[in-house]
TIPABA-998285 format. One record per residue (C-alpha): residue in one letter; x, y, z; residue number from 1. Coordinates in steps of 0.05 Angstrom, whole numbers, plus 5000, padded with zeros to 4 digits. Each point is the difference from the previous one (the first is absolute). Layout:
('a', (X, Y, Z), NUM);
...
END
This chain:
('m', (2389, 0593, 9109), 1);
('p', (5058, 5049, 5006), 2);
('p', (5040, 4998, 5064), 3);
('f', (4985, 5046, 5058), 4);
('a', (5035, 5067, 4997), 5);
('t', (5055, 5009, 5052), 6);
('e', (5006, 5074, 4983), 7);
('a', (4953, 5048, 4965), 8);
('f', (4987, 5074, 4988), 9);
('i', (4939, 5042, 5013), 10);
('t', (4968, 5049, 4951), 11);
('c', (4952, 5052, 5027), 12);
('a', (4948, 5026, 4950), 13);
('l', (4985, 5068, 5030), 14);
('t', (4936, 5028, 4971), 15);
('g', (4978, 4972, 4932), 16);
('a', (4951, 5037, 4955), 17);
('g', (4933, 4981, 5030), 18);
('d', (4956, 5048, 5039), 19);
('l', (5025, 4989, 5072), 20);
('t', (4986, 5069, 5028), 21);
('g', (4931, 4982, 5027), 22);
('m', (5024, 4933, 5027), 23);
('t', (5060, 5017, 5044), 24);
('h', (5033, 5062, 5027), 25);
('h', (5067, 4966, 4994), 26);
('a', (5001, 5001, 4924), 27);
('p', (5059, 5044, 4975), 28);
('i', (4975, 5049, 4948), 29);
('t', (5049, 5058, 4990), 30);
('p', (5071, 4988, 4975), 31);
('e', (5026, 5018, 5069), 32);
('q', (4954, 4950, 5033), 33);
('i', (5018, 4945, 4951), 34);
('a', (5074, 5012, 5010), 35);
('d', (4992, 5001, 5076), 36);
('s', (4961, 4935, 4996), 37);
('a', (5054, 4968, 4957), 38);
('i', (5053, 5020, 5052), 39);
('e', (4956, 4972, 5056), 40);
('a', (4992, 4934, 4964), 41);
('a', (5075, 4995, 4986), 42);
('q', (5016, 5013, 5073), 43);
('a', (4951, 4945, 5018), 44);
('g', (5035, 4949, 4956), 45);
('a', (4978, 5008, 4928), 46);
('a', (5058, 4996, 4951), 47);
('v', (4957, 5025, 4941), 48);
('v', (4945, 5052, 4997), 49);
('h', (4950, 4997, 4943), 50);
('i', (4977, 5070, 4982), 51);
('h', (4938, 5030, 4968), 52);
('v', (4984, 5074, 5005), 53);
('r', (4934, 5036, 5009), 54);
('e', (4970, 5067, 4983), 55);
('p', (5005, 5037, 5067), 56);
('r', (4935, 5040, 4989), 57);
('t', (4956, 4939, 4986), 58);
('g', (5039, 4941, 5028), 59);
('l', (4991, 4962, 4934), 60);
('g', (5055, 4963, 4964), 61);
('s', (5045, 5040, 4954), 62);
('r', (5059, 4990, 4952), 63);
('e', (5025, 5072, 5006), 64);
('v', (5076, 4997, 4994), 65);
('g', (5009, 5058, 5047), 66);
('y', (4967, 4963, 5058), 67);
('y', (5046, 4940, 4988), 68);
('r', (5060, 5046, 4998), 69);
('e', (4983, 5031, 5068), 70);
('v', (4989, 4932, 5032), 71);
('v', (5064, 4971, 4973), 72);
('e', (5042, 5061, 5017), 73);
('r', (4974, 5000, 5072), 74);
('i', (5016, 4927, 5009), 75);
('r', (5069, 5006, 4969), 76);
('a', (5016, 5061, 5042), 77);
('s', (4984, 4962, 5064), 78);
('s', (5050, 4958, 5039), 79);
('v', (4959, 4937, 4990), 80);
('d', (5022, 4948, 4949), 81);
('v', (4943, 4969, 4961), 82);
('i', (4990, 4974, 4929), 83);
('l', (4952, 5041, 4958), 84);
('n', (4948, 4963, 4958), 85);
('l', (4956, 5046, 4958), 86);
('t', (4934, 4977, 4970), 87);
('t', (4989, 5005, 4925), 88);
('g', (4929, 4974, 5005), 89);
('m', (4967, 5068, 4990), 90);
('g', (4979, 5016, 4929), 91);
('g', (4970, 4933, 4985), 92);
('e', (4928, 5010, 5023), 93);
('i', (4935, 4994, 4960), 94);
('v', (4931, 5012, 5030), 95);
('t', (4944, 4982, 4952), 96);
('g', (4933, 5036, 4996), 97);
('g', (4962, 4941, 5031), 98);
('a', (4969, 4934, 4981), 99);
('e', (4951, 5027, 4947), 100);
('s', (5043, 5057, 4975), 101);
('p', (5073, 4982, 5006), 102);
('l', (5019, 5056, 4953), 103);
('p', (5016, 5056, 5007), 104);
('l', (5049, 4986, 5056), 105);
('d', (4993, 5034, 5067), 106);
('e', (5050, 5056, 4994), 107);
('r', (5002, 5012, 5075), 108);
('g', (5033, 4933, 5013), 109);
('t', (5034, 4983, 4934), 110);
('d', (5074, 5016, 4996), 111);
('m', (5039, 4968, 4943), 112);
('a', (5072, 5020, 4985), 113);
('g', (5056, 4972, 4957), 114);
('a', (5059, 4961, 5027), 115);
('t', (5049, 5059, 5000), 116);
('e', (4950, 5045, 5036), 117);
('r', (4985, 4947, 5052), 118);
('l', (5075, 4996, 5014), 119);
('a', (5015, 5075, 5001), 120);
('h', (5011, 5002, 5075), 121);
('v', (5044, 4938, 4998), 122);
('a', (5043, 5029, 4944), 123);
('e', (5011, 5065, 5040), 124);
('l', (5009, 4972, 5070), 125);
('l', (5032, 4932, 4986), 126);
('p', (4976, 4959, 5059), 127);
('e', (5032, 4933, 5013), 128);
('i', (4935, 4963, 4984), 129);
('c', (4936, 5016, 4964), 130);
('t', (4938, 4959, 4988), 131);
('l', (4977, 4968, 4935), 132);
('d', (4928, 4976, 5000), 133);
('a', (4999, 4938, 4958), 134);
('g', (4928, 4994, 4978), 135);
('t', (4931, 5028, 4988), 136);
('m', (4943, 4984, 5048), 137);
('n', (4932, 5022, 5027), 138);
('f', (5024, 5036, 5061), 139);
('a', (4963, 5008, 5066), 140);
('a', (4932, 4971, 5019), 141);
('g', (4942, 5025, 4958), 142);
('g', (5002, 5061, 4955), 143);
('d', (5029, 5008, 4930), 144);
('y', (5074, 5011, 5014), 145);
('i', (5051, 4963, 4957), 146);
('m', (5075, 5000, 5015), 147);
('v', (5031, 4999, 4931), 148);
('n', (5070, 4974, 4985), 149);
('t', (5003, 4969, 4930), 150);
('p', (5057, 4954, 4981), 151);
('s', (5030, 5054, 4955), 152);
('m', (4996, 5051, 5056), 153);
('v', (5032, 4953, 5050), 154);
('r', (5057, 4983, 4952), 155);
('e', (5015, 5072, 4984), 156);
('m', (4998, 5022, 5072), 157);
('a', (5045, 4941, 5019), 158);
('r', (5051, 5021, 4946), 159);
('q', (5001, 5072, 5024), 160);
('i', (5006, 4981, 5074), 161);
('v', (5059, 4954, 4987), 162);
('a', (5033, 5052, 4955), 163);
('l', (4996, 5051, 5058), 164);
('g', (5038, 4952, 5045), 165);
('v', (4940, 4991, 5046), 166);
('c', (4979, 4932, 5026), 167);
('p', (4930, 4980, 4979), 168);
('e', (4952, 4974, 5052), 169);
('v', (4951, 4961, 4957), 170);
('e', (4932, 5002, 5035), 171);
('c', (4960, 4937, 4984), 172);
('f', (4926, 4997, 5017), 173);
('d', (4984, 4933, 4967), 174);
('t', (5035, 4940, 4969), 175);
('g', (4996, 5030, 4930), 176);
('d', (5043, 5058, 5022), 177);
('l', (5055, 4949, 5017), 178);
('v', (4993, 4970, 4930), 179);
('l', (5016, 5068, 4970), 180);
('t', (5057, 5011, 5050), 181);
('k', (5032, 4935, 4977), 182);
('e', (4993, 5023, 4928), 183);
('l', (5038, 5063, 5017), 184);
('v', (5055, 4957, 5030), 185);
('r', (5003, 4955, 4938), 186);
('e', (5003, 5062, 4955), 187);
('g', (5059, 5027, 5041), 188);
('i', (4962, 5063, 5021), 189);
('l', (5004, 4979, 5073), 190);
('t', (5062, 4968, 5029), 191);
('n', (5015, 4977, 5070), 192);
('p', (5000, 5027, 5052), 193);
('f', (4933, 5034, 4999), 194);
('l', (4942, 5001, 5048), 195);
('v', (4931, 4968, 4992), 196);
('q', (4944, 5023, 5046), 197);
('l', (4943, 4950, 5009), 198);
('c', (4937, 5041, 5012), 199);
('m', (4948, 4956, 5034), 200);
('g', (4927, 5008, 5016), 201);
('i', (4984, 5062, 4958), 202);
('p', (4933, 4997, 4964), 203);
('y', (5001, 4974, 4946), 204);
('g', (5069, 4971, 5000), 205);
('v', (5026, 4936, 5030), 206);
('p', (4965, 4982, 5066), 207);
('n', (5042, 4997, 5062), 208);
('d', (4988, 4927, 5019), 209);
('p', (5063, 4958, 5012), 210);
('l', (4993, 4956, 4938), 211);
('s', (4994, 5061, 4954), 212);
('f', (5060, 5030, 5035), 213);
('q', (5041, 4937, 4987), 214);
('a', (4979, 5003, 4926), 215);
('m', (5025, 5072, 4996), 216);
('i', (5067, 4980, 5033), 217);
('h', (5006, 4943, 4950), 218);
('g', (4994, 5051, 4944), 219);
('v', (5057, 5045, 5023), 220);
('p', (5057, 4999, 4949), 221);
('e', (5060, 4961, 5022), 222);
('g', (5052, 5043, 5035), 223);
('a', (4954, 5059, 5012), 224);
('v', (4994, 5028, 5071), 225);
('w', (4928, 5001, 5022), 226);
('s', (4957, 5033, 5053), 227);
('a', (4926, 4994, 5017), 228);
('f', (4942, 5034, 5035), 229);
('s', (4926, 4996, 5009), 230);
('v', (4949, 5053, 5019), 231);
('g', (4959, 5018, 5060), 232);
('r', (5001, 4952, 5059), 233);
('y', (5042, 4951, 4960), 234);
('q', (5059, 5047, 4993), 235);
('l', (5036, 4980, 5064), 236);
('p', (4986, 4925, 4994), 237);
('y', (5032, 5005, 4931), 238);
('a', (5063, 5027, 5031), 239);
('a', (5007, 4931, 5030), 240);
('m', (4974, 4963, 4938), 241);
('a', (5051, 5033, 4955), 242);
('v', (5062, 4982, 5041), 243);
('l', (4974, 4930, 5013), 244);
('h', (5001, 4990, 4925), 245);
('g', (5069, 5032, 4990), 246);
('g', (4980, 5071, 4982), 247);
('n', (5002, 5071, 5025), 248);
('v', (4946, 5044, 5031), 249);
('r', (4959, 5062, 4984), 250);
('v', (4956, 5038, 5050), 251);
('g', (4973, 5071, 5003), 252);
('l', (4939, 5045, 4998), 253);
('e', (4992, 4991, 4924), 254);
('d', (4973, 4931, 5014), 255);
('n', (4975, 4999, 5072), 256);
('l', (4980, 5053, 5050), 257);
('y', (4998, 4960, 5065), 258);
('l', (5050, 4973, 5050), 259);
('s', (4947, 4957, 5032), 260);
('r', (4924, 5000, 5001), 261);
('g', (4976, 5071, 5007), 262);
('v', (5070, 5028, 5011), 263);
('l', (5024, 5046, 4944), 264);
('a', (5073, 4993, 4983), 265);
('t', (5057, 5044, 4977), 266);
('n', (5050, 4976, 4948), 267);
('g', (5053, 4998, 5055), 268);
('q', (4957, 4955, 5043), 269);
('l', (4986, 4952, 4941), 270);
('a', (5074, 4996, 4984), 271);
('e', (5016, 4988, 5074), 272);
('r', (4947, 4944, 5003), 273);
('a', (5030, 4967, 4939), 274);
('v', (5068, 5001, 5033), 275);
('t', (4969, 4967, 5062), 276);
('i', (4968, 4945, 4957), 277);
('l', (5063, 4985, 4962), 278);
('e', (5044, 4999, 5061), 279);
('a', (4951, 4954, 5036), 280);
('l', (5009, 4952, 4941), 281);
('n', (5076, 5005, 5008), 282);
('v', (5005, 5039, 4934), 283);
('r', (5053, 5054, 5001), 284);
('v', (4976, 5066, 4972), 285);
('q', (5046, 5028, 4946), 286);
('g', (5019, 5073, 4997), 287);
('p', (5007, 5046, 4940), 288);
('a', (5074, 4985, 4987), 289);
('e', (4987, 4925, 4996), 290);
('v', (4940, 5009, 4954), 291);
('r', (5042, 5045, 4954), 292);
('e', (5052, 4945, 4994), 293);
('r', (4947, 4946, 4991), 294);
('l', (4964, 5037, 4944), 295);
('g', (5061, 5034, 4969), 296);
('l', (4968, 5068, 5012), 297);
('v', (5032, 5065, 4977), 298);
('r', (4995, 5054, 5053), 299);
('h', (4987, 5068, 4967), 300);
('g', (4994, 5069, 5031), 301);
END
């Protein structure tokens, strides 16, 4: 088992792409709200903010470059220092027509784009980090939604991300994703330092029990920096689990809406609670400057 972490950084995943509008009034929807939530999380102790954007009129997930531009410009114009991590997960969604008629695809939920299009906002805005989903999986309980990231797509996106001077955060939802990540390292596409995010407890990925978590940790490429999270009520316990196994922490409304039973959270409150957990374990919380040095990040803008 890896040694306990004595210092670690916190990522706050602000809003995700799921339909949160009917579940919590704290979900940031507009670019201004998302930027304000990022600043709140940074002030509470998050060194990194993980950013999706939404269509303001509907609240649904979007990959509109203009929305990303407004969020990033607002954060960069503020006096708060925080590392920007933009998602590239949008554009890899297939929704089939159902069990008896899988074709034609459901056009309302299907959104497939090429590698360059999925990275358009990253190429323009040059965040310090962006995500790279490492595999294909049945995503979310029930339904006919498939998150699609073929090996050729992952390789091409990885090449483009590295060429842009942006650090990849490889999101791994199961052990096979780590197999592909190691292949990218062997092929020289990924080189240390880069970030691996272990995504636990998401149907139908790796379950969030401790033995499965240790198997995921065992699969992290040697020398990579890793972080972990789980969803729902397991998010905050995983803040402790991650550092007890030598990793870093992710919290935020993308993965969990509650601070405690029946108490809806803000991103700032979840980041603050993660700080409390880490400090109670005698783990020093790293700030943005330290994380930049640790990951060799290039600060743009």
